[in-house]
C-alpha positions as CSV (number, residue, x, y, z in Angstrom):
1,X,-7.5,10.5,-1.9
2,X,-8.3,13.6,-0.2
3,X,-8.9,14.8,3.8
4,X,-8.5,18.1,4.6
5,X,-5.8,19.9,7.0
6,X,-6.8,22.3,9.5
7,X,-8.2,25.7,9.3
8,X,-8.3,27.1,6.2
9,X,-7.0,24.7,4.3
10,X,-9.7,22.2,4.6
11,X,-11.9,24.6,2.9
12,X,-9.7,25.0,-0.1
13,X,-9.0,21.2,-0.3
14,X,-13.1,20.4,0.2
15,X,-13.2,22.8,-2.9
16,X,-10.9,21.3,-4.9
17,X,-12.0,18.0,-4.4
18,X,-15.7,18.8,-5.1
19,X,-14.7,20.4,-8.3
20,X,-12.1,17.4,-9.4
21,X,-13.1,14.1,-7.1
22,X,-9.8,12.4,-7.3
23,X,-8.8,9.7,-8.2
24,X,-11.0,10.0,-11.2
25,X,-13.3,6.8,-11.2
26,X,-16.5,6.2,-12.7
27,X,-18.5,3.7,-11.4
28,X,-19.9,1.7,-14.2
29,X,-16.2,0.5,-14.4
30,X,-17.1,-1.7,-11.6
31,X,-18.4,-4.1,-13.6
32,X,-15.1,-4.6,-15.6
33,X,-12.6,-4.0,-13.0
34,X,-11.3,-3.6,-9.6
35,X,-8.4,-1.6,-8.4
36,X,-6.4,-2.6,-6.3
37,X,-3.0,-1.7,-4.7
38,X,-0.8,-1.6,-1.2
39,X,-1.7,-0.9,1.3
40,X,-4.9,-2.2,2.3
41,X,-4.9,-5.6,0.3
42,X,-6.2,-8.3,2.4
43,X,-3.5,-10.9,2.0
44,X,-0.6,-8.1,2.5
45,X,-2.4,-6.9,5.4
46,X,-2.6,-10.4,7.5
47,X,1.2,-11.0,6.5
48,X,2.2,-7.7,7.7
49,X,0.3,-6.7,10.3
50,X,-1.3,-9.6,12.0
51,X,1.2,-12.5,12.1
52,X,-0.6,-13.7,8.6
53,X,-4.0,-14.0,10.8
54,X,-6.4,-11.4,10.0
55,X,-8.3,-10.8,13.3
56,X,-11.9,-11.6,11.4
57,X,-14.6,-10.8,13.3
58,X,-12.5,-10.8,16.7
59,X,-10.0,-8.8,18.8
60,X,-6.4,-7.5,16.8
61,X,-4.2,-9.0,19.2
62,X,-1.7,-9.4,17.2
63,X,-0.6,-12.6,18.8
64,X,0.8,-15.1,16.4
65,X,-0.5,-17.9,18.4
66,X,-3.8,-16.8,18.5
67,X,-7.3,-17.6,17.0
68,X,-7.4,-16.6,13.9
69,X,-11.3,-16.4,13.9
70,X,-11.5,-14.4,16.9
71,X,-14.7,-13.3,18.6
72,X,-17.5,-14.7,15.4
73,X,-20.2,-12.1,16.6
74,X,-17.9,-9.0,16.2
75,X,-16.7,-8.0,12.4
76,X,-13.4,-6.5,11.1
77,X,-13.2,-3.0,12.0
78,X,-11.9,-0.4,9.1
79,X,-11.4,3.1,8.9
80,X,-10.5,4.3,5.8
81,X,-9.3,8.2,6.4
82,X,-9.7,10.6,3.5
83,X,-10.6,7.7,1.3
84,X,-11.4,10.0,-1.5
85,X,-13.9,8.0,-4.4
86,X,-13.1,5.1,-2.9
87,X,-10.4,3.1,-4.5
88,X,-8.9,1.7,-0.8
89,X,-12.3,1.4,0.3
90,X,-13.8,-0.8,-2.5
91,X,-10.6,-3.0,-3.0
92,X,-10.9,-3.8,1.1
93,X,-14.7,-4.3,0.9
94,X,-14.9,-6.8,-2.2
95,X,-11.9,-8.9,-1.0
96,X,-13.2,-9.5,2.7
97,X,-16.5,-10.4,1.2
98,X,-14.9,-12.8,-1.3
99,X,-12.8,-14.4,1.9
100,X,-16.3,-14.1,3.6
101,X,-15.1,-12.0,6.2
102,X,-17.3,-9.8,7.8
103,X,-16.4,-6.6,8.3
104,X,-17.7,-3.1,9.6
105,X,-16.2,-0.1,7.7
106,X,-16.2,3.4,7.6
107,X,-15.2,5.7,5.0
108,X,-14.6,9.3,5.8
109,X,-14.0,12.0,3.4
110,X,-14.3,16.1,3.1
111,X,-15.9,15.9,-0.2
112,X,-19.2,14.8,-0.8
113,X,-18.9,14.4,-4.2
114,X,-15.8,12.4,-3.5
115,X,-17.7,10.4,-1.2
116,X,-21.0,10.1,-3.6
117,X,-18.4,8.6,-6.1
118,X,-17.3,5.5,-3.3
119,X,-20.9,5.1,-2.4
120,X,-21.8,4.4,-6.2
121,X,-18.9,2.0,-6.5
122,X,-20.1,0.3,-3.5
123,X,-23.3,0.1,-4.6
124,X,-22.6,-1.2,-7.7
125,X,-21.1,-4.2,-6.5
126,X,-23.5,-5.0,-4.3
127,X,-21.3,-4.7,-1.5
128,X,-22.5,-3.8,2.5
129,X,-21.0,-3.0,5.6
130,X,-20.0,0.3,4.9
131,X,-20.9,3.7,6.7
132,X,-19.9,6.8,5.2
133,X,-19.1,10.3,6.8
134,X,-18.5,13.8,5.3
135,X,-15.9,15.4,7.0
136,X,-11.9,16.0,8.7
137,X,-10.2,13.1,9.9
138,X,-9.5,15.4,13.7
139,X,-13.2,15.2,13.9
140,X,-13.2,11.2,14.4
141,X,-13.8,11.3,17.6
142,X,-17.6,12.4,17.1
143,X,-17.8,10.7,13.0
144,X,-16.0,7.7,13.5
145,X,-14.9,7.4,16.9
146,X,-13.8,3.0,16.8
147,X,-11.9,1.8,17.9
148,X,-10.3,0.2,14.7
149,X,-8.5,-3.1,14.1
150,X,-7.2,-1.2,10.6
151,X,-6.6,2.2,9.4
152,X,-6.0,3.0,6.0
153,X,-4.8,6.4,5.3
154,X,-3.3,6.9,1.7
155,X,-2.7,10.3,0.3
156,X,-3.9,12.2,3.1
157,X,-0.8,13.2,5.4
158,X,1.2,15.1,3.0
159,X,-1.7,17.8,2.7
160,X,-1.8,18.3,6.1
161,X,-0.8,21.7,7.5
162,X,0.6,19.2,10.5
163,X,1.1,15.7,9.6
164,X,2.3,14.6,13.0
165,X,-1.5,15.8,14.1
166,X,-2.7,13.6,11.5
167,X,-1.1,10.7,12.3
168,X,-1.9,11.2,16.3
169,X,-5.4,11.8,15.6
170,X,-5.7,7.9,14.1
171,X,-3.7,6.5,16.2
172,X,-6.2,7.9,19.1
173,X,-8.7,6.0,17.2
174,X,-6.6,2.7,16.9
175,X,-7.5,-1.0,18.8
176,X,-5.2,-2.6,21.1
177,X,-3.2,-4.5,18.5
178,X,-4.2,-2.7,15.7
179,X,-2.4,-1.7,12.4
180,X,-2.5,1.0,10.0
181,X,-1.4,1.0,6.3
182,X,-0.4,4.4,5.0
183,X,0.7,6.2,1.7
184,X,2.4,9.3,1.9
185,X,4.5,10.8,-1.4
186,X,7.8,10.2,-1.8
187,X,11.1,12.8,-2.6
188,X,13.0,11.8,-5.2
189,X,10.6,10.5,-7.4
190,X,8.7,13.7,-7.6
191,X,12.0,15.3,-9.4
192,X,10.1,18.1,-11.0
193,X,7.2,18.4,-9.5
194,X,7.4,21.3,-6.7
195,X,9.2,23.7,-9.8
196,X,6.2,23.2,-12.1
197,X,3.6,23.6,-9.2
198,X,5.4,26.9,-8.0
199,X,5.7,28.1,-11.2
200,X,1.5,27.3,-11.9
201,X,1.2,29.0,-8.6
202,X,2.2,31.9,-10.4
203,X,0.6,31.7,-13.8
204,X,-2.6,30.8,-12.7
205,X,-2.6,33.4,-9.5
206,X,-5.7,35.6,-11.0
207,X,-8.1,32.4,-11.6
208,X,-10.2,31.2,-9.3
209,X,-12.4,28.6,-11.5
210,X,-10.2,25.1,-11.0
211,X,-11.5,24.7,-14.6
212,X,-9.0,27.5,-15.6
213,X,-6.2,26.3,-14.4
214,X,-6.3,23.4,-15.3
215,X,-6.8,24.9,-18.9
216,X,-3.5,26.7,-18.0
217,X,-1.9,24.3,-16.8
218,X,-2.2,21.9,-19.9
219,X,-1.1,25.1,-21.9
220,X,2.0,25.0,-19.9
221,X,2.6,21.6,-20.1
222,X,2.4,21.7,-23.9
223,X,5.3,24.4,-23.5
224,X,7.6,23.0,-21.4
225,X,11.6,22.3,-22.3
226,X,12.7,19.6,-22.9
227,X,14.9,20.5,-19.9
228,X,12.4,20.8,-17.4
229,X,12.9,18.5,-14.8
230,X,9.0,17.2,-14.5
231,X,9.3,16.7,-18.3
232,X,11.9,14.8,-18.0
233,X,10.5,12.5,-15.4
234,X,8.9,9.2,-16.7
235,X,7.3,8.3,-13.3
236,X,4.5,10.7,-13.1
237,X,1.7,10.3,-15.2
238,X,-1.5,11.4,-13.3
239,X,-1.3,14.6,-15.5
240,X,-2.0,12.5,-18.5
241,X,-4.8,10.4,-17.0
242,X,-7.1,12.9,-16.1
243,X,-8.0,16.8,-15.0
244,X,-8.6,15.5,-11.6
245,X,-5.2,13.6,-11.8
246,X,-3.3,17.1,-13.2
247,X,-5.1,19.2,-10.4
248,X,-4.3,16.6,-7.4
249,X,-0.5,16.8,-8.9
250,X,0.5,20.3,-10.2
251,X,-2.1,22.4,-8.8
252,X,-3.0,21.2,-5.1
253,X,-3.1,23.9,-2.4
254,X,-0.8,21.9,-0.2
255,X,1.7,19.0,-0.3
256,X,4.5,17.6,0.8
257,X,7.0,14.8,0.3
258,X,9.3,12.2,2.1
259,X,12.3,10.4,2.2
260,X,12.4,6.8,3.9
261,X,14.4,8.7,7.3
262,X,11.6,11.2,7.1
263,X,9.0,8.6,7.1
264,X,10.3,6.9,9.7
265,X,10.5,9.9,12.3
266,X,6.6,10.7,11.2
267,X,5.7,7.1,12.6
268,X,8.3,7.7,16.0
269,X,6.4,11.5,16.6
270,X,3.3,9.0,17.2
271,X,5.6,6.3,18.5
272,X,5.0,4.1,15.8
273,X,7.1,1.7,13.6
274,X,7.1,0.3,10.3
275,X,6.6,-3.3,9.5
276,X,7.2,-3.2,5.9
277,X,7.4,-0.7,3.1
278,X,5.9,-1.9,0.2
279,X,7.3,-3.8,-1.8
280,X,10.1,-4.9,0.3
281,X,12.3,-5.2,-2.7
282,X,11.9,-1.6,-3.5
283,X,13.4,-1.0,-0.5
284,X,17.0,-3.5,-1.2
285,X,20.0,-1.7,-2.4
286,X,21.0,-5.1,-3.3
287,X,18.6,-4.6,-6.7
288,X,21.5,-1.7,-7.7
289,X,24.8,-3.0,-5.7
290,X,25.7,-5.7,-7.9
291,X,29.3,-4.9,-7.0
292,X,29.9,-7.4,-4.0
293,X,31.8,-5.1,-2.7
294,X,29.6,-2.3,-2.8
295,X,27.0,-4.6,-1.5
296,X,29.1,-5.5,1.6
297,X,29.6,-1.9,2.5
298,X,25.6,-1.6,2.6
299,X,25.1,-5.2,4.3
300,X,25.4,-4.2,7.9
301,X,23.3,-0.8,7.9
302,X,20.0,-1.1,9.8
303,X,16.9,-1.6,8.1
304,X,16.3,1.6,7.4
305,X,19.4,3.2,6.6
306,X,19.4,0.5,4.0
307,X,15.9,1.5,2.4
308,X,16.8,5.1,2.4
309,X,20.1,4.1,0.4
310,X,18.0,2.2,-2.1
311,X,15.5,5.0,-2.2
312,X,18.5,7.3,-3.3
313,X,19.6,5.0,-6.0
314,X,16.5,4.4,-7.4
315,X,15.4,8.0,-7.9
316,X,11.8,6.4,-9.1
317,X,9.7,5.8,-5.5
318,X,7.1,8.7,-6.2
319,X,5.1,7.1,-3.4
320,X,5.9,5.2,-0.2
321,X,3.4,2.8,0.9
322,X,4.2,1.2,4.2
323,X,2.5,-0.9,7.0
324,X,3.1,0.4,10.8
325,X,2.2,-0.7,14.4
326,X,2.4,0.7,18.0
327,X,6.1,0.4,19.3
328,X,5.3,-1.6,22.2
329,X,3.3,-3.8,20.1
330,X,5.4,-4.4,17.4
331,X,6.7,-7.8,18.7
332,X,5.6,-11.0,16.4
333,X,3.9,-9.1,14.5
334,X,5.0,-9.9,10.9
335,X,4.3,-13.8,9.5
336,X,6.9,-16.0,10.3
337,X,7.8,-18.5,7.2
338,X,8.5,-21.2,9.3
339,X,5.1,-21.3,10.6
340,X,3.7,-24.5,9.0
341,X,0.2,-23.5,10.1
342,X,-0.2,-20.7,7.8
343,X,-0.7,-20.7,4.3
344,X,1.3,-19.3,1.0
345,X,-0.3,-17.2,-1.8
346,X,1.3,-16.3,-4.9
347,X,-0.8,-12.5,-5.6
348,X,-0.4,-12.0,-9.4
349,X,1.6,-15.0,-10.7
350,X,0.3,-18.4,-11.8
351,X,1.9,-21.1,-9.9
352,X,2.0,-23.0,-12.6
353,X,3.5,-20.8,-15.0
354,X,5.8,-20.0,-12.7
355,X,7.3,-23.6,-11.7
356,X,7.6,-24.4,-15.3
357,X,10.0,-21.0,-15.5
358,X,12.0,-21.9,-12.8
359,X,12.2,-25.8,-13.8
360,X,13.3,-24.6,-17.5
361,X,16.1,-22.9,-15.2
362,X,15.2,-19.3,-16.3
363,X,14.5,-16.3,-13.4
364,X,10.9,-15.0,-12.8
365,X,11.0,-11.5,-14.5
366,X,9.0,-8.5,-14.0
367,X,9.4,-4.5,-13.8
368,X,9.6,-2.4,-11.0
369,X,9.6,1.1,-11.3
370,X,11.0,0.8,-14.8
371,X,13.6,-1.7,-14.1
372,X,13.8,-5.0,-15.3
373,X,13.8,-7.5,-12.0
374,X,14.9,-10.8,-11.8
375,X,13.9,-13.5,-9.3
376,X,16.8,-16.6,-10.0
377,X,15.9,-19.6,-8.3
378,X,17.0,-23.1,-8.3
379,X,15.3,-25.4,-10.8
380,X,14.6,-28.4,-7.5
381,X,12.6,-25.4,-6.1
382,X,9.9,-26.1,-9.0
383,X,7.7,-28.2,-7.3
384,X,7.4,-26.6,-4.4
385,X,6.0,-23.6,-6.5
386,X,3.5,-25.8,-8.3
387,X,2.0,-26.6,-4.9
388,X,0.7,-23.3,-3.5
389,X,-2.7,-23.1,-4.0
390,X,-3.6,-20.5,-2.0
391,X,-5.2,-23.2,1.0
392,X,-2.8,-25.9,1.7
393,X,-0.5,-24.8,4.5
394,X,3.1,-25.0,4.5
395,X,3.2,-27.8,6.3
396,X,0.9,-30.0,4.7
397,X,2.4,-29.0,1.3
398,X,6.2,-30.3,2.9
399,X,4.9,-33.4,3.6
400,X,2.5,-34.1,0.4
401,X,5.8,-33.4,-1.4
402,X,8.1,-35.6,0.3
403,X,5.7,-38.2,0.0
404,X,4.9,-37.8,-4.0
405,X,7.8,-36.5,-4.9
406,X,11.2,-38.9,-3.9
407,X,13.5,-36.5,-5.1
408,X,12.0,-33.5,-2.4
409,X,12.5,-34.7,1.2
410,X,11.6,-32.8,3.9
411,X,15.2,-31.9,4.6
412,X,15.3,-30.7,0.7
413,X,11.7,-28.5,1.4
414,X,13.7,-26.8,4.4
415,X,16.5,-25.9,2.6
416,X,14.7,-24.8,-0.6
417,X,11.8,-22.8,1.0
418,X,13.4,-19.8,2.9
419,X,15.0,-18.3,-0.3
420,X,11.8,-19.3,-2.1
421,X,9.9,-17.4,0.1
422,X,12.6,-14.2,0.6
423,X,12.4,-14.1,-3.3
424,X,8.5,-13.9,-4.1
425,X,7.7,-12.2,-0.9
426,X,10.4,-9.5,-1.1
427,X,8.7,-8.6,-4.7
428,X,5.0,-8.6,-3.3
429,X,4.1,-12.0,-4.6
430,X,4.2,-14.1,-2.1
431,X,2.2,-14.1,1.5
432,X,1.4,-16.3,4.6
433,X,-1.9,-16.0,5.8
434,X,-4.4,-18.8,8.2
435,X,-7.1,-20.2,6.3
């Protein structure tokens, strides 16, 4: 996704994204698929920023006991800053429309070419409530002054001369009780990128045409030795998918990457704190520390230090996607698994299929950053999984199971539910929302 840096950097970025709008998308594809990802998914956003109660049509108070509907006379206000060709924009607009949630979304980007594709994608779906602006996030006071309940800014801050200034510009437009969804590059997962960027800068230094630079880069890629760190990195693929992806990855005029502590420092510069990195399990060092003695050494580390350790052990985190709120508004912002008024929602998993797997004594398996993961849940938790329908509140589920499943009493439910929640929520597959 694209937005500019201050001064001359904006002109270079505008030229890049006008030549190669990013990510490469065809509006005709909207008829067959919806591109999704973190941050910005509707239920995920509600869970990690608004205690499960998305402030639809009302003020983003962040109060877990507040009215989930808010003021029906005002739509949910969203800013997509540096939205590029519209992946996050289209996902949010479609998911909110599907839920019947009124939203007013402002999409801001430097590139007219990228904006045109985003507009065509919204039109292809017949979605409304989106206003498009061409310009910099440093001009939000005139382009899209807000305030906004939610601000989405993915793949932007790491291209700025001053990421701190860019983040401050966003926070200035954030409503009280609002939240942000952000993504920046991860340092360790981008092994080899910056050495190759430097080599290509040398080899394309005499070329001004973007197409000629891409052609040169592809010739160089074909000649890389097996020892090259970029060639040996299996976690990067943008250069294989499109010319726009290659340009953004290897020919970009400016980018930097972050470690977890550097993300925390960037947020602290704007008096923000993270509520979650996505998915949380990616940042759990216990994934790798299967030796109990080693796991014990990491057990008492503060959350950010544990996440940093997981990043160091993994080596595969190419981007950090995370949610953040103002430090003085952080209390009570994450959905509480003990709140029986909230509805459990499974994502990318079929409840009946997962329940059958667990009932048979098998682990729920999935891949994360190329590592095969196993979620081992007790067979007696299978009825709980089967009861997750995306509409029934936790308390009603508990009562119904106690009535219809004599072997699953309320105390049994209370004993099993925390483990089910931790496993599936950590993997990014379960969220709690108000319906």
